[in-house]
C-alpha positions as CSV (number, residue, x, y, z in Angstrom):
1,M,-6.5,-13.1,-16.0
2,S,-7.0,-13.6,-12.3
3,L,-4.4,-12.4,-9.8
4,P,-2.9,-15.1,-7.4
5,T,-4.2,-14.9,-3.9
6,D,-3.2,-16.4,-0.6
7,A,-6.1,-18.3,0.8
8,T,-5.0,-17.4,4.3
9,M,-4.7,-13.7,3.6
10,N,-7.4,-11.3,4.9
11,P,-8.7,-9.5,1.8
12,N,-8.5,-6.2,3.7
13,D,-4.8,-6.8,4.3
14,N,-4.2,-6.9,0.6
15,L,-6.3,-3.8,0.1
16,R,-4.5,-2.0,2.9
17,E,-1.2,-2.7,1.2
18,Q,-2.4,-1.4,-2.1
19,L,-3.8,1.7,-0.5
20,E,-0.4,2.4,1.1
21,R,1.4,1.9,-2.3
22,I,-0.7,4.6,-3.9
23,G,-0.2,7.0,-1.0
24,L,-3.5,6.6,0.9
25,R,-1.7,5.7,4.1
26,T,-4.3,7.3,6.5
27,V,-7.1,5.4,4.8
28,A,-5.1,2.2,5.0
29,T,-4.6,2.5,8.7
30,Q,-8.4,3.2,9.4
31,L,-9.7,0.8,6.8
32,N,-11.1,-1.9,9.1
33,D,-12.9,0.6,11.3
34,V,-14.4,2.5,8.3
35,L,-15.6,-0.8,6.6
36,A,-17.2,-1.9,9.9
37,N,-18.9,1.4,10.3
38,A,-20.1,1.3,6.7
39,A,-21.6,-2.1,7.3
40,R,-23.4,-1.0,10.5
41,Q,-24.9,2.1,8.9
42,R,-25.5,0.5,5.5
43,W,-23.6,3.1,3.5
44,S,-23.9,3.1,-0.2
45,P,-20.7,2.7,-2.2
46,R,-20.7,6.5,-2.8
47,Q,-21.0,7.2,0.9
48,L,-18.1,4.9,1.6
49,L,-15.9,6.5,-1.0
50,E,-16.8,10.0,0.3
51,Q,-15.9,9.0,3.9
52,L,-12.5,7.5,2.8
53,A,-11.8,10.7,0.7
54,Q,-12.7,12.9,3.7
55,I,-10.4,11.0,6.0
56,E,-7.4,11.3,3.6
57,V,-8.0,15.0,2.8
58,A,-8.3,15.9,6.5
59,E,-5.1,14.1,7.4
60,R,-3.2,15.6,4.5
61,A,-4.4,19.1,5.4
62,H,-3.2,18.4,9.0
63,R,0.2,17.2,7.9
64,S,0.5,20.2,5.5
65,L,-0.3,22.6,8.4
66,E,2.3,20.9,10.7
67,R,4.9,21.1,8.0
68,R,4.2,24.8,7.3
69,L,4.3,25.6,11.0
70,R,7.7,23.8,11.3
71,T,9.1,25.6,8.3
72,A,7.8,29.0,9.4
73,E,9.8,28.9,12.7
74,I,7.5,31.4,14.3
75,R,8.6,30.2,17.8
76,K,6.5,30.3,20.9
77,F,4.3,33.4,21.2
78,K,1.3,34.8,23.1
79,P,-2.0,35.2,21.3
80,L,-3.2,38.7,20.7
81,A,-6.2,37.8,23.0
82,D,-3.6,38.3,25.9
83,F,-2.4,41.7,24.5
84,D,-3.0,44.6,26.8
85,W,-4.1,47.3,24.3
86,T,-4.4,49.9,27.1
87,W,-0.7,49.7,28.0
88,P,0.9,51.5,25.1
89,T,0.4,55.3,25.0
90,R,0.0,55.0,21.3
91,I,-1.2,52.0,19.2
92,E,-3.4,51.7,16.2
93,R,-5.5,48.7,17.2
94,D,-7.6,48.9,14.1
95,V,-4.6,48.7,11.8
96,V,-3.2,45.7,13.7
97,E,-6.5,43.8,13.7
98,R,-6.9,44.6,9.9
99,A,-3.5,43.1,9.3
100,L,-4.6,39.9,11.1
101,T,-7.2,39.5,8.3
102,L,-4.3,39.1,5.9
103,D,-5.9,41.6,3.4
104,F,-2.4,43.0,2.6
105,L,-1.2,39.7,1.2
106,A,-3.5,39.9,-1.9
107,E,-2.1,43.3,-2.8
108,A,1.6,42.4,-2.1
109,R,1.7,45.2,0.4
110,N,4.2,45.3,3.4
111,F,3.3,45.7,7.0
112,V,5.9,47.6,9.1
113,V,5.7,47.9,12.9
114,V,7.9,50.6,14.5
115,G,8.3,51.0,18.3
116,A,10.7,50.8,21.3
117,N,11.7,47.5,22.8
118,G,9.2,45.5,24.8
119,L,6.0,46.9,23.3
120,G,4.8,43.7,21.5
121,K,6.1,44.2,18.0
122,T,7.3,40.7,17.7
123,M,4.1,39.3,19.3
124,I,2.0,41.1,16.7
125,A,4.2,39.9,13.9
126,Q,4.1,36.3,15.1
127,N,0.3,36.3,15.4
128,I,-0.1,37.6,11.8
129,C,2.4,35.0,10.6
130,H,0.5,32.2,12.4
131,A,-2.8,33.4,10.9
132,A,-1.2,33.2,7.5
133,V,0.0,29.7,8.1
134,L,-3.5,28.6,9.2
135,A,-4.9,30.2,6.1
136,G,-2.7,28.0,3.9
137,H,0.2,30.4,3.1
138,S,3.9,29.5,3.2
139,V,5.6,31.7,5.8
140,L,9.2,32.3,7.0
141,F,9.8,34.2,10.3
142,R,13.4,35.4,10.8
143,T,15.1,37.9,13.0
144,A,17.2,40.3,10.9
145,S,20.4,39.0,12.5
146,A,19.5,35.3,11.7
147,L,18.5,36.1,8.1
148,L,21.7,38.1,7.4
149,E,24.0,35.6,9.1
150,E,22.4,32.8,7.1
151,L,23.0,34.8,3.8
152,H,26.6,35.7,4.8
153,R,27.7,32.2,5.5
154,Q,26.5,30.7,2.2
155,T,28.6,30.1,-0.9
156,P,27.7,32.3,-3.8
157,E,25.5,29.5,-5.2
158,G,23.9,28.8,-1.8
159,R,23.2,32.5,-1.3
160,L,21.3,32.7,-4.6
161,R,19.2,29.7,-3.5
162,K,18.5,31.3,-0.2
163,L,17.6,34.6,-1.8
164,R,15.2,32.7,-4.1
165,T,13.6,31.1,-1.0
166,Y,13.2,34.4,0.7
167,A,11.8,35.9,-2.5
168,N,9.2,33.1,-3.2
169,V,7.7,32.4,0.2
170,A,4.2,33.9,0.4
171,L,4.9,35.9,3.6
172,L,8.4,36.7,5.0
173,C,8.8,38.4,8.4
174,I,12.0,40.1,9.3
175,D,12.0,40.9,13.0
176,E,14.1,43.2,15.1
177,V,15.8,45.4,12.5
178,G,17.8,47.9,14.4
179,Y,18.7,45.9,17.5
180,L,22.2,45.3,16.2
181,S,24.4,47.2,13.8
182,F,25.5,45.7,10.5
183,D,28.0,46.4,7.8
184,D,27.3,47.7,4.3
185,K,27.4,44.1,2.9
186,S,24.5,43.2,5.2
187,A,22.6,46.3,4.0
188,D,23.2,45.1,0.4
189,L,21.8,41.7,1.3
190,L,18.8,43.1,3.0
191,Y,18.1,45.3,0.1
192,E,18.4,42.3,-2.2
193,V,15.7,40.4,-0.2
194,I,13.4,43.4,-0.1
195,N,13.9,44.2,-3.8
196,R,13.2,40.7,-4.9
197,R,9.8,40.8,-3.1
198,Y,9.0,44.3,-4.2
199,E,5.5,44.5,-5.7
200,Q,5.4,40.6,-5.8
201,K,5.1,39.3,-2.3
202,S,4.3,40.8,1.1
203,L,6.8,41.4,3.9
204,I,6.4,42.1,7.6
205,L,9.2,44.0,9.3
206,T,9.6,45.2,12.9
207,T,12.1,47.8,14.0
208,N,12.9,49.8,17.1
209,K,14.5,52.5,15.0
210,A,12.8,55.4,13.2
211,F,13.7,55.3,9.5
212,K,15.8,58.4,9.7
213,E,18.0,56.4,12.1
214,W,18.6,53.4,9.8
215,N,22.0,54.9,8.8
216,E,23.1,54.1,12.3
217,V,22.0,50.5,11.9
218,F,23.9,50.2,8.6
219,P,26.8,52.6,8.8
220,N,28.4,53.6,5.5
221,A,25.8,51.7,3.5
222,A,24.9,53.5,0.2
223,C,21.7,51.6,-0.4
224,I,19.6,52.7,2.6
225,A,17.6,55.3,0.8
226,T,16.7,52.9,-2.0
227,L,16.1,50.1,0.5
228,L,13.6,52.2,2.4
229,D,12.0,53.4,-0.8
230,R,11.2,49.8,-1.8
231,L,10.1,48.7,1.7
232,L,7.7,51.6,2.2
233,H,6.3,52.3,-1.2
234,H,3.5,49.8,-0.8
235,A,3.3,49.5,3.0
236,E,1.1,50.0,6.0
237,V,3.4,51.5,8.7
238,T,2.1,51.5,12.3
239,V,3.9,53.0,15.3
240,I,3.6,51.9,18.9
241,E,4.7,54.1,21.7
242,G,5.0,53.6,25.5
243,S,7.0,51.9,28.2
244,S,8.2,48.3,28.0
245,Y,5.7,45.5,28.9
246,R,8.7,43.4,30.1
247,V,9.8,46.1,32.5
248,R,6.3,46.3,33.9
249,E,6.0,42.6,34.3
250,S,9.4,42.4,36.0
251,E,8.2,45.1,38.4
252,Q,5.0,43.3,39.1
253,E,6.8,40.0,39.7
254,T,9.2,41.7,42.1
255,T,6.3,43.3,44.0
256,A,4.5,39.9,44.2
257,R,7.7,38.2,45.6
258,R,8.1,40.8,48.3
259,R,4.5,40.5,49.4
260,R,4.9,36.7,49.7
261,K,7.9,37.1,51.9
262,K,6.1,39.3,54.4
């Protein structure tokens, strides 16, 4: 049985509509150009199909990358190419650069960065998370305060859904643990997140507090010892020491302004 056709319809228009219906939207929008190019270069049917497939695969990969970047919420960051490795008085560059290869993900190991404010802990974590997104992994980047606030404000059912999300994402980063103090309920929630990922999925965590000081971050919390046990059991811990980059940059900007005024 033949299908009815409109004599005035461009055959490519009908094909374009059909391609859109089966989800090949990028191929549909580029169809005329690809067919014209195929005619000029005398592609075989196989070459034409390969080109159409490559166009769709490339666009879907691009859309997937954009979606994962949006979901990750890594925020704006400086690339590690701009990192001044000579500024800290102590930094394990080889450990940081190895983490950028994402080797710890395959082993479900954690990566923990400890150091005072303004030494680039967040920058390092953001770069690793960005590398993971580019490698095709699902990533979530959260400050400790944002993560705990999000869990606190949920209904019990919503909290379980959020905990499952935090447990299942390929890489979770919890940034800035120790910048604020939290109650024992927050400690329990953080423990729940870490415990659900324990030996299953990797976690990046940055903190400005030595682990012996975490009782100050979570006063009266009974789970801190167990929380740290789960966090550090399979973890690479690297320490950064020195003076704040931001203080140095502020001093440099002040000096530059004074020179311009002279």
